[in-house]
PDBQT receptor file of N, H, CA, C and O in Angstrom, charges set to zero:
ATOM      1  N   UNK A   1     -50.742  76.784 -15.644  1.00  0.00    +0.000 N 
ATOM      2  CA  UNK A   1     -49.716  76.505 -14.488  1.00  0.00    +0.000 C 
ATOM      3  C   UNK A   1     -48.532  75.796 -15.095  1.00  0.00    +0.000 C 
ATOM      4  O   UNK A   1     -48.198  74.778 -14.488  1.00  0.00    +0.000 OA
ATOM      5  N   UNK A   2     -47.894  76.081 -16.059  1.00  0.00    +0.000 N 
ATOM      6  H   UNK A   2     -48.166  76.908 -16.552  1.00  0.00    +0.000 HD
ATOM      7  CA  UNK A   2     -46.806  75.140 -16.571  1.00  0.00    +0.000 C 
ATOM      8  C   UNK A   2     -45.451  75.654 -15.835  1.00  0.00    +0.000 C 
ATOM      9  O   UNK A   2     -45.008  76.782 -16.050  1.00  0.00    +0.000 OA
ATOM     10  N   UNK A   3     -44.923  74.873 -15.086  1.00  0.00    +0.000 N 
ATOM     11  H   UNK A   3     -45.283  73.956 -14.912  1.00  0.00    +0.000 HD
ATOM     12  CA  UNK A   3     -43.675  75.235 -14.404  1.00  0.00    +0.000 C 
ATOM     13  C   UNK A   3     -42.450  74.647 -15.211  1.00  0.00    +0.000 C 
ATOM     14  O   UNK A   3     -42.358  73.445 -15.461  1.00  0.00    +0.000 OA
ATOM     15  N   UNK A   4     -41.588  75.515 -15.570  1.00  0.00    +0.000 N 
ATOM     16  H   UNK A   4     -41.663  76.492 -15.368  1.00  0.00    +0.000 HD
ATOM     17  CA  UNK A   4     -40.378  74.982 -16.258  1.00  0.00    +0.000 C 
ATOM     18  C   UNK A   4     -39.262  74.576 -15.258  1.00  0.00    +0.000 C 
ATOM     19  O   UNK A   4     -38.869  75.303 -14.345  1.00  0.00    +0.000 OA
ATOM     20  N   UNK A   5     -38.797  73.335 -15.531  1.00  0.00    +0.000 N 
ATOM     21  H   UNK A   5     -39.115  72.744 -16.272  1.00  0.00    +0.000 HD
ATOM     22  CA  UNK A   5     -37.693  72.797 -14.855  1.00  0.00    +0.000 C 
ATOM     23  C   UNK A   5     -36.427  73.407 -15.050  1.00  0.00    +0.000 C 
ATOM     24  O   UNK A   5     -36.141  73.878 -16.151  1.00  0.00    +0.000 OA
ATOM     25  N   UNK A   6     -35.672  73.443 -14.131  1.00  0.00    +0.000 N 
ATOM     26  H   UNK A   6     -35.904  73.060 -13.237  1.00  0.00    +0.000 HD
ATOM     27  CA  UNK A   6     -34.251  74.043 -14.258  1.00  0.00    +0.000 C 
ATOM     28  C   UNK A   6     -33.347  73.023 -14.756  1.00  0.00    +0.000 C 
ATOM     29  O   UNK A   6     -33.677  71.850 -14.582  1.00  0.00    +0.000 OA
ATOM     30  N   UNK A   7     -32.208  73.300 -15.375  1.00  0.00    +0.000 N 
ATOM     31  H   UNK A   7     -31.939  74.252 -15.516  1.00  0.00    +0.000 HD
ATOM     32  CA  UNK A   7     -31.271  72.402 -15.957  1.00  0.00    +0.000 C 
ATOM     33  C   UNK A   7     -30.846  71.394 -14.682  1.00  0.00    +0.000 C 
ATOM     34  O   UNK A   7     -30.779  70.201 -14.977  1.00  0.00    +0.000 OA
ATOM     35  N   UNK A   8     -30.619  71.679 -13.607  1.00  0.00    +0.000 N 
ATOM     36  H   UNK A   8     -30.673  72.648 -13.367  1.00  0.00    +0.000 HD
ATOM     37  CA  UNK A   8     -30.315  70.974 -12.531  1.00  0.00    +0.000 C 
ATOM     38  C   UNK A   8     -31.466  69.947 -12.066  1.00  0.00    +0.000 C 
ATOM     39  O   UNK A   8     -31.196  68.795 -11.726  1.00  0.00    +0.000 OA
ATOM     40  N   UNK A   9     -32.548  70.379 -12.078  1.00  0.00    +0.000 N 
ATOM     41  H   UNK A   9     -32.767  71.315 -12.353  1.00  0.00    +0.000 HD
ATOM     42  CA  UNK A   9     -33.826  69.645 -11.893  1.00  0.00    +0.000 C 
ATOM     43  C   UNK A   9     -33.936  68.553 -12.945  1.00  0.00    +0.000 C 
ATOM     44  O   UNK A   9     -34.252  67.416 -12.594  1.00  0.00    +0.000 OA
ATOM     45  N   UNK A  10     -33.709  68.821 -14.117  1.00  0.00    +0.000 N 
ATOM     46  H   UNK A  10     -33.452  69.745 -14.401  1.00  0.00    +0.000 HD
ATOM     47  CA  UNK A  10     -33.789  67.838 -15.265  1.00  0.00    +0.000 C 
ATOM     48  C   UNK A  10     -32.689  66.710 -15.153  1.00  0.00    +0.000 C 
ATOM     49  O   UNK A  10     -32.946  65.515 -15.299  1.00  0.00    +0.000 OA
ATOM     50  N   UNK A  11     -31.475  67.203 -14.887  1.00  0.00    +0.000 N 
ATOM     51  H   UNK A  11     -31.266  68.174 -14.768  1.00  0.00    +0.000 HD
ATOM     52  CA  UNK A  11     -30.562  66.213 -14.483  1.00  0.00    +0.000 C 
ATOM     53  C   UNK A  11     -30.697  65.093 -13.446  1.00  0.00    +0.000 C 
ATOM     54  O   UNK A  11     -30.135  63.999 -13.471  1.00  0.00    +0.000 OA
ATOM     55  N   UNK A  12     -31.604  65.602 -12.470  1.00  0.00    +0.000 N 
ATOM     56  H   UNK A  12     -32.061  66.492 -12.449  1.00  0.00    +0.000 HD
ATOM     57  CA  UNK A  12     -31.859  64.627 -11.255  1.00  0.00    +0.000 C 
ATOM     58  C   UNK A  12     -33.007  63.751 -11.408  1.00  0.00    +0.000 C 
ATOM     59  O   UNK A  12     -33.290  62.948 -10.519  1.00  0.00    +0.000 OA
ATOM     60  N   UNK A  13     -33.714  63.856 -12.516  1.00  0.00    +0.000 N 
ATOM     61  H   UNK A  13     -33.484  64.508 -13.238  1.00  0.00    +0.000 HD
ATOM     62  CA  UNK A  13     -34.996  63.004 -12.895  1.00  0.00    +0.000 C 
ATOM     63  C   UNK A  13     -34.316  61.589 -13.023  1.00  0.00    +0.000 C 
ATOM     64  O   UNK A  13     -33.325  61.445 -13.740  1.00  0.00    +0.000 OA
ATOM     65  N   UNK A  14     -34.837  60.610 -12.353  1.00  0.00    +0.000 N 
ATOM     66  H   UNK A  14     -35.642  60.727 -11.771  1.00  0.00    +0.000 HD
ATOM     67  CA  UNK A  14     -34.722  59.222 -12.290  1.00  0.00    +0.000 C 
ATOM     68  C   UNK A  14     -35.816  58.758 -13.044  1.00  0.00    +0.000 C 
ATOM     69  O   UNK A  14     -36.884  59.364 -13.134  1.00  0.00    +0.000 OA
ATOM     70  N   UNK A  15     -35.491  57.429 -13.713  1.00  0.00    +0.000 N 
ATOM     71  H   UNK A  15     -34.624  56.936 -13.639  1.00  0.00    +0.000 HD
ATOM     72  CA  UNK A  15     -36.574  56.683 -14.277  1.00  0.00    +0.000 C 
ATOM     73  C   UNK A  15     -36.160  55.900 -15.581  1.00  0.00    +0.000 C 
ATOM     74  O   UNK A  15     -34.974  55.874 -15.908  1.00  0.00    +0.000 OA
ATOM     75  N   UNK A  16     -37.060  55.304 -16.278  1.00  0.00    +0.000 N 
ATOM     76  H   UNK A  16     -38.024  55.325 -16.013  1.00  0.00    +0.000 HD
ATOM     77  CA  UNK A  16     -36.640  54.602 -17.486  1.00  0.00    +0.000 C 
ATOM     78  C   UNK A  16     -36.728  53.289 -17.180  1.00  0.00    +0.000 C 
ATOM     79  O   UNK A  16     -37.379  52.785 -16.265  1.00  0.00    +0.000 OA
ATOM     80  N   UNK A  17     -35.872  52.620 -18.188  1.00  0.00    +0.000 N 
ATOM     81  H   UNK A  17     -35.344  53.030 -18.931  1.00  0.00    +0.000 HD
ATOM     82  CA  UNK A  17     -35.846  51.092 -18.220  1.00  0.00    +0.000 C 
ATOM     83  C   UNK A  17     -35.155  50.472 -17.115  1.00  0.00    +0.000 C 
ATOM     84  O   UNK A  17     -34.081  50.950 -16.748  1.00  0.00    +0.000 OA
ATOM     85  N   UNK A  18     -35.639  49.481 -16.553  1.00  0.00    +0.000 N 
ATOM     86  H   UNK A  18     -36.511  49.093 -16.851  1.00  0.00    +0.000 HD
ATOM     87  CA  UNK A  18     -34.844  48.660 -15.665  1.00  0.00    +0.000 C 
ATOM     88  C   UNK A  18     -34.937  47.295 -15.775  1.00  0.00    +0.000 C 
ATOM     89  O   UNK A  18     -36.074  46.823 -15.767  1.00  0.00    +0.000 OA
ATOM     90  N   UNK A  19     -33.956  46.519 -15.882  1.00  0.00    +0.000 N 
ATOM     91  H   UNK A  19     -33.032  46.902 -15.889  1.00  0.00    +0.000 HD
ATOM     92  CA  UNK A  19     -33.922  45.140 -16.290  1.00  0.00    +0.000 C 
ATOM     93  C   UNK A  19     -34.177  44.288 -15.002  1.00  0.00    +0.000 C 
ATOM     94  O   UNK A  19     -33.292  44.251 -14.147  1.00  0.00    +0.000 OA
ATOM     95  N   UNK A  20     -35.290  43.634 -14.834  1.00  0.00    +0.000 N 
ATOM     96  H   UNK A  20     -36.009  43.664 -15.529  1.00  0.00    +0.000 HD
ATOM     97  CA  UNK A  20     -35.607  43.020 -13.684  1.00  0.00    +0.000 C 
ATOM     98  C   UNK A  20     -35.623  41.517 -13.911  1.00  0.00    +0.000 C 
ATOM     99  O   UNK A  20     -35.543  41.071 -15.055  1.00  0.00    +0.000 OA
ATOM    100  N   UNK A  21     -35.729  40.678 -12.789  1.00  0.00    +0.000 N 
ATOM    101  H   UNK A  21     -35.794  41.040 -11.859  1.00  0.00    +0.000 HD
ATOM    102  CA  UNK A  21     -35.761  39.271 -12.946  1.00  0.00    +0.000 C 
ATOM    103  C   UNK A  21     -36.818  38.749 -13.699  1.00  0.00    +0.000 C 
ATOM    104  O   UNK A  21     -36.705  37.720 -14.366  1.00  0.00    +0.000 OA
ATOM    105  N   UNK A  22     -38.002  39.518 -13.610  1.00  0.00    +0.000 N 
ATOM    106  H   UNK A  22     -38.094  40.354 -13.068  1.00  0.00    +0.000 HD
ATOM    107  CA  UNK A  22     -39.267  38.955 -14.387  1.00  0.00    +0.000 C 
ATOM    108  C   UNK A  22     -39.103  39.093 -15.813  1.00  0.00    +0.000 C 
ATOM    109  O   UNK A  22     -39.574  38.254 -16.580  1.00  0.00    +0.000 OA
ATOM    110  N   UNK A  23     -38.412  40.183 -16.243  1.00  0.00    +0.000 N 
ATOM    111  H   UNK A  23     -38.030  40.864 -15.619  1.00  0.00    +0.000 HD
ATOM    112  CA  UNK A  23     -38.129  40.428 -17.683  1.00  0.00    +0.000 C 
ATOM    113  C   UNK A  23     -37.109  39.353 -18.233  1.00  0.00    +0.000 C 
ATOM    114  O   UNK A  23     -37.268  38.793 -19.317  1.00  0.00    +0.000 OA
ATOM    115  N   UNK A  24     -36.013  39.110 -17.353  1.00  0.00    +0.000 N 
ATOM    116  H   UNK A  24     -35.885  39.565 -16.472  1.00  0.00    +0.000 HD
ATOM    117  CA  UNK A  24     -34.983  38.097 -17.887  1.00  0.00    +0.000 C 
ATOM    118  C   UNK A  24     -35.692  36.707 -17.763  1.00  0.00    +0.000 C 
ATOM    119  O   UNK A  24     -35.328  35.851 -18.569  1.00  0.00    +0.000 OA
ATOM    120  N   UNK A  25     -36.591  36.400 -16.919  1.00  0.00    +0.000 N 
ATOM    121  H   UNK A  25     -36.887  37.096 -16.264  1.00  0.00    +0.000 HD
ATOM    122  CA  UNK A  25     -37.087  35.163 -16.967  1.00  0.00    +0.000 C 
ATOM    123  C   UNK A  25     -38.073  34.908 -18.198  1.00  0.00    +0.000 C 
ATOM    124  O   UNK A  25     -38.030  33.875 -18.866  1.00  0.00    +0.000 OA
ATOM    125  N   UNK A  26     -38.925  35.911 -18.418  1.00  0.00    +0.000 N 
ATOM    126  H   UNK A  26     -38.959  36.750 -17.875  1.00  0.00    +0.000 HD
ATOM    127  CA  UNK A  26     -39.861  35.880 -19.651  1.00  0.00    +0.000 C 
ATOM    128  C   UNK A  26     -38.889  35.686 -20.953  1.00  0.00    +0.000 C 
ATOM    129  O   UNK A  26     -39.148  34.826 -21.795  1.00  0.00    +0.000 OA
ATOM    130  N   UNK A  27     -37.880  36.449 -21.046  1.00  0.00    +0.000 N 
ATOM    131  H   UNK A  27     -37.669  37.147 -20.362  1.00  0.00    +0.000 HD
ATOM    132  CA  UNK A  27     -36.900  36.303 -22.267  1.00  0.00    +0.000 C 
ATOM    133  C   UNK A  27     -36.487  34.766 -22.291  1.00  0.00    +0.000 C 
ATOM    134  O   UNK A  27     -36.834  33.988 -23.179  1.00  0.00    +0.000 OA
ATOM    135  N   UNK A  28     -35.809  34.481 -21.349  1.00  0.00    +0.000 N 
ATOM    136  H   UNK A  28     -35.527  35.113 -20.627  1.00  0.00    +0.000 HD
ATOM    137  CA  UNK A  28     -35.412  32.944 -21.286  1.00  0.00    +0.000 C 
ATOM    138  C   UNK A  28     -36.348  31.986 -21.483  1.00  0.00    +0.000 C 
ATOM    139  O   UNK A  28     -36.036  30.982 -22.122  1.00  0.00    +0.000 OA
ATOM    140  N   UNK A  29     -37.633  32.142 -20.968  1.00  0.00    +0.000 N 
ATOM    141  H   UNK A  29     -37.886  32.958 -20.448  1.00  0.00    +0.000 HD
ATOM    142  CA  UNK A  29     -38.722  31.195 -21.357  1.00  0.00    +0.000 C 
ATOM    143  C   UNK A  29     -39.099  31.344 -22.833  1.00  0.00    +0.000 C 
ATOM    144  O   UNK A  29     -39.496  30.366 -23.467  1.00  0.00    +0.000 OA
ATOM    145  N   UNK A  30     -38.980  32.552 -23.387  1.00  0.00    +0.000 N 
ATOM    146  H   UNK A  30     -38.658  33.346 -22.873  1.00  0.00    +0.000 HD
ATOM    147  CA  UNK A  30     -39.251  32.538 -24.784  1.00  0.00    +0.000 C 
ATOM    148  C   UNK A  30     -38.186  31.845 -25.682  1.00  0.00    +0.000 C 
ATOM    149  O   UNK A  30     -38.496  31.139 -26.641  1.00  0.00    +0.000 OA
ATOM    150  N   UNK A  31     -36.890  32.104 -25.292  1.00  0.00    +0.000 N 
ATOM    151  H   UNK A  31     -36.638  32.678 -24.512  1.00  0.00    +0.000 HD
ATOM    152  CA  UNK A  31     -35.922  31.306 -26.037  1.00  0.00    +0.000 C 
ATOM    153  C   UNK A  31     -36.139  29.869 -25.856  1.00  0.00    +0.000 C 
ATOM    154  O   UNK A  31     -35.949  29.194 -26.868  1.00  0.00    +0.000 OA
ATOM    155  N   UNK A  32     -36.448  29.329 -24.928  1.00  0.00    +0.000 N 
ATOM    156  H   UNK A  32     -36.602  29.878 -24.106  1.00  0.00    +0.000 HD
ATOM    157  CA  UNK A  32     -36.509  28.012 -24.663  1.00  0.00    +0.000 C 
ATOM    158  C   UNK A  32     -37.684  27.426 -25.314  1.00  0.00    +0.000 C 
ATOM    159  O   UNK A  32     -37.598  26.285 -25.768  1.00  0.00    +0.000 OA
ATOM    160  N   UNK A  33     -38.870  28.155 -25.413  1.00  0.00    +0.000 N 
ATOM    161  H   UNK A  33     -38.940  29.082 -25.044  1.00  0.00    +0.000 HD
ATOM    162  CA  UNK A  33     -39.898  27.808 -26.270  1.00  0.00    +0.000 C 
ATOM    163  C   UNK A  33     -39.500  27.662 -27.674  1.00  0.00    +0.000 C 
ATOM    164  O   UNK A  33     -39.748  26.624 -28.288  1.00  0.00    +0.000 OA
ATOM    165  N   UNK A  34     -38.864  28.707 -28.234  1.00  0.00    +0.000 N 
ATOM    166  H   UNK A  34     -38.663  29.550 -27.736  1.00  0.00    +0.000 HD
ATOM    167  CA  UNK A  34     -38.316  28.577 -29.736  1.00  0.00    +0.000 C 
ATOM    168  C   UNK A  34     -37.495  27.556 -29.918  1.00  0.00    +0.000 C 
ATOM    169  O   UNK A  34     -37.497  26.995 -31.014  1.00  0.00    +0.000 OA
ATOM    170  N   UNK A  35     -36.736  27.169 -29.003  1.00  0.00    +0.000 N 
ATOM    171  H   UNK A  35     -36.735  27.624 -28.112  1.00  0.00    +0.000 HD
ATOM    172  CA  UNK A  35     -35.809  26.090 -28.931  1.00  0.00    +0.000 C 
ATOM    173  C   UNK A  35     -36.474  24.742 -29.112  1.00  0.00    +0.000 C 
ATOM    174  O   UNK A  35     -36.126  23.890 -29.930  1.00  0.00    +0.000 OA
ATOM    175  N   UNK A  36     -37.445  24.654 -28.274  1.00  0.00    +0.000 N 
ATOM    176  H   UNK A  36     -37.728  25.346 -27.610  1.00  0.00    +0.000 HD
ATOM    177  CA  UNK A  36     -38.296  23.298 -28.176  1.00  0.00    +0.000 C 
ATOM    178  C   UNK A  36     -39.103  23.233 -29.376  1.00  0.00    +0.000 C 
ATOM    179  O   UNK A  36     -39.296  22.139 -29.908  1.00  0.00    +0.000 OA
ATOM    180  N   UNK A  37     -39.596  24.299 -29.855  1.00  0.00    +0.000 N 
ATOM    181  H   UNK A  37     -39.439  25.187 -29.422  1.00  0.00    +0.000 HD
ATOM    182  CA  UNK A  37     -40.344  24.168 -31.257  1.00  0.00    +0.000 C 
ATOM    183  C   UNK A  37     -39.471  23.783 -32.298  1.00  0.00    +0.000 C 
ATOM    184  O   UNK A  37     -39.881  22.998 -33.154  1.00  0.00    +0.000 OA
ATOM    185  N   UNK A  38     -38.218  24.271 -32.342  1.00  0.00    +0.000 N 
ATOM    186  H   UNK A  38     -37.885  24.908 -31.647  1.00  0.00    +0.000 HD
ATOM    187  CA  UNK A  38     -37.244  23.819 -33.427  1.00  0.00    +0.000 C 
ATOM    188  C   UNK A  38     -36.830  22.425 -33.181  1.00  0.00    +0.000 C 
ATOM    189  O   UNK A  38     -36.587  21.752 -34.182  1.00  0.00    +0.000 OA
ATOM    190  N   UNK A  39     -36.714  21.899 -32.071  1.00  0.00    +0.000 N 
ATOM    191  H   UNK A  39     -36.911  22.446 -31.258  1.00  0.00    +0.000 HD
ATOM    192  CA  UNK A  39     -36.462  20.567 -31.907  1.00  0.00    +0.000 C 
ATOM    193  C   UNK A  39     -37.604  19.641 -32.251  1.00  0.00    +0.000 C 
ATOM    194  O   UNK A  39     -37.369  18.581 -32.832  1.00  0.00    +0.000 OA
ATOM    195  N   UNK A  40     -38.804  19.986 -31.925  1.00  0.00    +0.000 N 
ATOM    196  H   UNK A  40     -38.995  20.847 -31.454  1.00  0.00    +0.000 HD
ATOM    197  CA  UNK A  40     -39.888  19.217 -32.336  1.00  0.00    +0.000 C 
ATOM    198  C   UNK A  40     -40.138  19.180 -34.031  1.00  0.00    +0.000 C 
ATOM    199  O   UNK A  40     -40.396  18.145 -34.646  1.00  0.00    +0.000 OA
ATOM    200  N   UNK A  41     -40.026  20.325 -34.554  1.00  0.00    +0.000 N 
ATOM    201  H   UNK A  41     -39.816  21.165 -34.054  1.00  0.00    +0.000 HD
ATOM    202  CA  UNK A  41     -40.128  20.394 -36.065  1.00  0.00    +0.000 C 
ATOM    203  C   UNK A  41     -38.905  19.623 -36.620  1.00  0.00    +0.000 C 
ATOM    204  O   UNK A  41     -39.044  18.801 -37.526  1.00  0.00    +0.000 OA
ATOM    205  N   UNK A  42     -37.707  19.903 -36.062  1.00  0.00    +0.000 N 
ATOM    206  H   UNK A  42     -37.594  20.571 -35.326  1.00  0.00    +0.000 HD
ATOM    207  CA  UNK A  42     -36.606  18.898 -36.625  1.00  0.00    +0.000 C 
ATOM    208  C   UNK A  42     -36.895  17.372 -36.595  1.00  0.00    +0.000 C 
ATOM    209  O   UNK A  42     -36.718  16.647 -37.575  1.00  0.00    +0.000 OA
ATOM    210  N   UNK A  43     -37.349  16.947 -35.404  1.00  0.00    +0.000 N 
ATOM    211  H   UNK A  43     -37.492  17.536 -34.608  1.00  0.00    +0.000 HD
ATOM    212  CA  UNK A  43     -37.551  15.630 -35.298  1.00  0.00    +0.000 C 
ATOM    213  C   UNK A  43     -38.806  15.156 -36.138  1.00  0.00    +0.000 C 
ATOM    214  O   UNK A  43     -38.777  14.044 -36.664  1.00  0.00    +0.000 OA
ATOM    215  N   UNK A  44     -39.827  15.921 -36.262  1.00  0.00    +0.000 N 
ATOM    216  H   UNK A  44     -39.851  16.825 -35.835  1.00  0.00    +0.000 HD
ATOM    217  CA  UNK A  44     -40.933  15.620 -37.244  1.00  0.00    +0.000 C 
ATOM    218  C   UNK A  44     -40.287  15.339 -38.697  1.00  0.00    +0.000 C 
ATOM    219  O   UNK A  44     -40.412  14.293 -39.334  1.00  0.00    +0.000 OA
ATOM    220  N   UNK A  45     -39.603  16.434 -39.069  1.00  0.00    +0.000 N 
ATOM    221  H   UNK A  45     -39.501  17.283 -38.552  1.00  0.00    +0.000 HD
ATOM    222  CA  UNK A  45     -38.964  16.418 -40.489  1.00  0.00    +0.000 C 
ATOM    223  C   UNK A  45     -38.252  14.995 -40.728  1.00  0.00    +0.000 C 
ATOM    224  O   UNK A  45     -38.494  14.196 -41.633  1.00  0.00    +0.000 OA
ATOM    225  N   UNK A  46     -37.262  14.872 -39.629  1.00  0.00    +0.000 N 
ATOM    226  H   UNK A  46     -37.066  15.520 -38.893  1.00  0.00    +0.000 HD
ATOM    227  CA  UNK A  46     -36.339  13.642 -39.787  1.00  0.00    +0.000 C 
ATOM    228  C   UNK A  46     -37.181  12.345 -39.892  1.00  0.00    +0.000 C 
ATOM    229  O   UNK A  46     -36.915  11.474 -40.720  1.00  0.00    +0.000 OA
ATOM    230  N   UNK A  47     -38.318  12.247 -38.919  1.00  0.00    +0.000 N 
ATOM    231  H   UNK A  47     -38.534  12.955 -38.246  1.00  0.00    +0.000 HD
ATOM    232  CA  UNK A  47     -39.113  10.920 -38.859  1.00  0.00    +0.000 C 
ATOM    233  C   UNK A  47     -39.975  10.813 -40.154  1.00  0.00    +0.000 C 
ATOM    234  O   UNK A  47     -40.367   9.705 -40.521  1.00  0.00    +0.000 OA
ATOM    235  N   UNK A  48     -40.277  11.940 -40.850  1.00  0.00    +0.000 N 
ATOM    236  H   UNK A  48     -39.959  12.840 -40.552  1.00  0.00    +0.000 HD
ATOM    237  CA  UNK A  48     -41.016  11.931 -42.045  1.00  0.00    +0.000 C 
ATOM    238  C   UNK A  48     -40.039  11.547 -43.184  1.00  0.00    +0.000 C 
ATOM    239  O   UNK A  48     -40.430  10.819 -44.097  1.00  0.00    +0.000 OA
ATOM    240  N   UNK A  49     -38.850  11.997 -43.146  1.00  0.00    +0.000 N 
ATOM    241  H   UNK A  49     -38.533  12.588 -42.405  1.00  0.00    +0.000 HD
ATOM    242  CA  UNK A  49     -37.832  11.646 -44.134  1.00  0.00    +0.000 C 
ATOM    243  C   UNK A  49     -37.414  10.114 -44.018  1.00  0.00    +0.000 C 
ATOM    244  O   UNK A  49     -37.369   9.445 -45.051  1.00  0.00    +0.000 OA
ATOM    245  N   UNK A  50     -37.172   9.660 -43.043  1.00  0.00    +0.000 N 
ATOM    246  H   UNK A  50     -37.209  10.204 -42.205  1.00  0.00    +0.000 HD
ATOM    247  CA  UNK A  50     -36.778   8.333 -42.637  1.00  0.00    +0.000 C 
ATOM    248  C   UNK A  50     -37.931   7.381 -42.700  1.00  0.00    +0.000 C 
ATOM    249  O   UNK A  50     -37.684   6.183 -42.557  1.00  0.00    +0.000 OA
ATOM    250  N   UNK A  51     -39.224   7.794 -42.906  1.00  0.00    +0.000 N 
ATOM    251  H   UNK A  51     -39.426   8.766 -43.022  1.00  0.00    +0.000 HD
ATOM    252  CA  UNK A  51     -40.449   6.996 -42.691  1.00  0.00    +0.000 C 
ATOM    253  C   UNK A  51     -40.492   6.105 -41.533  1.00  0.00    +0.000 C 
ATOM    254  O   UNK A  51     -40.755   4.903 -41.571  1.00  0.00    +0.000 OA
ATOM    255  N   UNK A  52     -40.187   6.858 -40.420  1.00  0.00    +0.000 N 
ATOM    256  H   UNK A  52     -39.974   7.835 -40.389  1.00  0.00    +0.000 HD
ATOM    257  CA  UNK A  52     -40.358   6.085 -39.070  1.00  0.00    +0.000 C 
ATOM    258  C   UNK A  52     -41.433   6.767 -38.166  1.00  0.00    +0.000 C 
ATOM    259  O   UNK A  52     -41.297   7.367 -37.100  1.00  0.00    +0.000 OA
ATOM    260  N   UNK A  53     -42.515   6.502 -38.892  1.00  0.00    +0.000 N 
ATOM    261  H   UNK A  53     -42.626   6.014 -39.758  1.00  0.00    +0.000 HD
ATOM    262  CA  UNK A  53     -43.780   7.196 -38.133  1.00  0.00    +0.000 C 
ATOM    263  C   UNK A  53     -44.509   6.040 -37.288  1.00  0.00    +0.000 C 
ATOM    264  O   UNK A  53     -44.397   4.851 -37.588  1.00  0.00    +0.000 OA
ATOM    265  N   UNK A  54     -45.210   6.473 -36.284  1.00  0.00    +0.000 N 
ATOM    266  H   UNK A  54     -45.301   7.438 -36.041  1.00  0.00    +0.000 HD
ATOM    267  CA  UNK A  54     -45.971   5.589 -35.398  1.00  0.00    +0.000 C 
ATOM    268  C   UNK A  54     -47.431   5.261 -36.270  1.00  0.00    +0.000 C 
ATOM    269  O   UNK A  54     -48.055   6.085 -36.939  1.00  0.00    +0.000 OA
ATOM    270  N   UNK A  55     -47.735   4.002 -36.086  1.00  0.00    +0.000 N 
ATOM    271  H   UNK A  55     -47.228   3.333 -35.542  1.00  0.00    +0.000 HD
ATOM    272  CA  UNK A  55     -48.971   3.714 -36.648  1.00  0.00    +0.000 C 
ATOM    273  C   UNK A  55     -50.163   4.286 -35.941  1.00  0.00    +0.000 C 
ATOM    274  O   UNK A  55     -50.215   4.268 -34.711  1.00  0.00    +0.000 OA
ATOM    275  N   UNK A  56     -51.120   4.792 -36.676  1.00  0.00    +0.000 N 
ATOM    276  H   UNK A  56     -51.078   4.806 -37.675  1.00  0.00    +0.000 HD
ATOM    277  CA  UNK A  56     -52.388   5.396 -36.167  1.00  0.00    +0.000 C 
ATOM    278  C   UNK A  56     -53.448   4.329 -35.829  1.00  0.00    +0.000 C 
ATOM    279  O   UNK A  56     -53.836   3.588 -36.733  1.00  0.00    +0.000 OA
ATOM    280  N   UNK A  57     -53.966   4.200 -34.517  1.00  0.00    +0.000 N 
ATOM    281  H   UNK A  57     -53.651   4.802 -33.783  1.00  0.00    +0.000 HD
ATOM    282  CA  UNK A  57     -54.831   3.178 -34.369  1.00  0.00    +0.000 C 
ATOM    283  C   UNK A  57     -56.262   3.458 -34.548  1.00  0.00    +0.000 C 
ATOM    284  O   UNK A  57     -57.088   2.554 -34.422  1.00  0.00    +0.000 OA
TER     285      UNK A  57
C-alpha cells in the first residue's frame, strides 16, 4: 500500500531543522568551555615559563 504524494502535497510538508533556545545555549556553553580551557592552558604555560609556581606541601 504505497501511496504516492502529489507535487502539491510534497510542497506542503513541514519539518526539518529548527534552531531552539536549547541548541543555542548548548553551543554557547561549548564555546565558553573551550575559551576557559584556553585561558587555563595559557596561564599554566605563562606560569611555567616565568617559574612562578606554587609550592607543593
